[in-house]
C-alpha positions, -999 to 999 in steps of 0.1 A, spaced: 1 1 1 29 25 7 44 21 -28 10 22 -46 5 60 -44 37 68 -63 22 57 -94 -7 80 -91 -10 114 -112 -13 147 -96 -52 150 -99 -56 113 -89 -37 121 -57 -57 149 -47 -89 129 -54 -75 101 -32 -64 122 -6 -101 138 -3 -117 103 -4 -92 92 24 -100 124 45 -136 117 41 -133 83 51 -110 93 83 -138 118 94 -163 89 90 -141 67 111 -136 91 139 -173 93 142 -178 57 144 -151 55 171 -171 79 192 -202 58 187 -183 28 196 -189 6 165 -153 1 155 -139 -34 148 -104 -25 142 -92 9 162 -57 6 146 -72 15 111 -74 52 124 -37 52 126 -31 37 92 -57 62 75 -37 92 92 -4 76 76 -19 72 43 -33 109 43 5 121 54 20 101 24 -2 116 2 2 151 12 40 144 10 35 133 -27 14 163 -36 37 185 -21 66 169 -42 46 174 -74 40 210 -67 76 216 -58 86 201 -91 62 221 -110 77 253 -92 111 242 -102 100 236 -139 84 272 -142 115 285 -128 135 268 -150 159 251 -125 173 217 -131 162 189 -107 188 182 -80 210 152 -79 200 124 -55 221 124 -24 238 91 -12 208 84 12 183 85 -15 201 61 -36 204 35 -9 165 36 -2 157 30 -38 179 1 -41 
């Protein structure tokens, strides 16, 4: 599930974030009422929303760099290790 968001386009990321945000809000209401089977799902939804926010921000920064005419930065050694 972690890597599945990386293949989505920018508009798809925004739609998915809105969908998960609504799902998270509904889940919070269910927690208050007390009809929750898996309370750890709340944490997972929060983390998925955070992943989407990060990817959306990366797309926005890439657009800003493109419009400014700045070349993309080279990957640092830490990023190369993570991708391998």
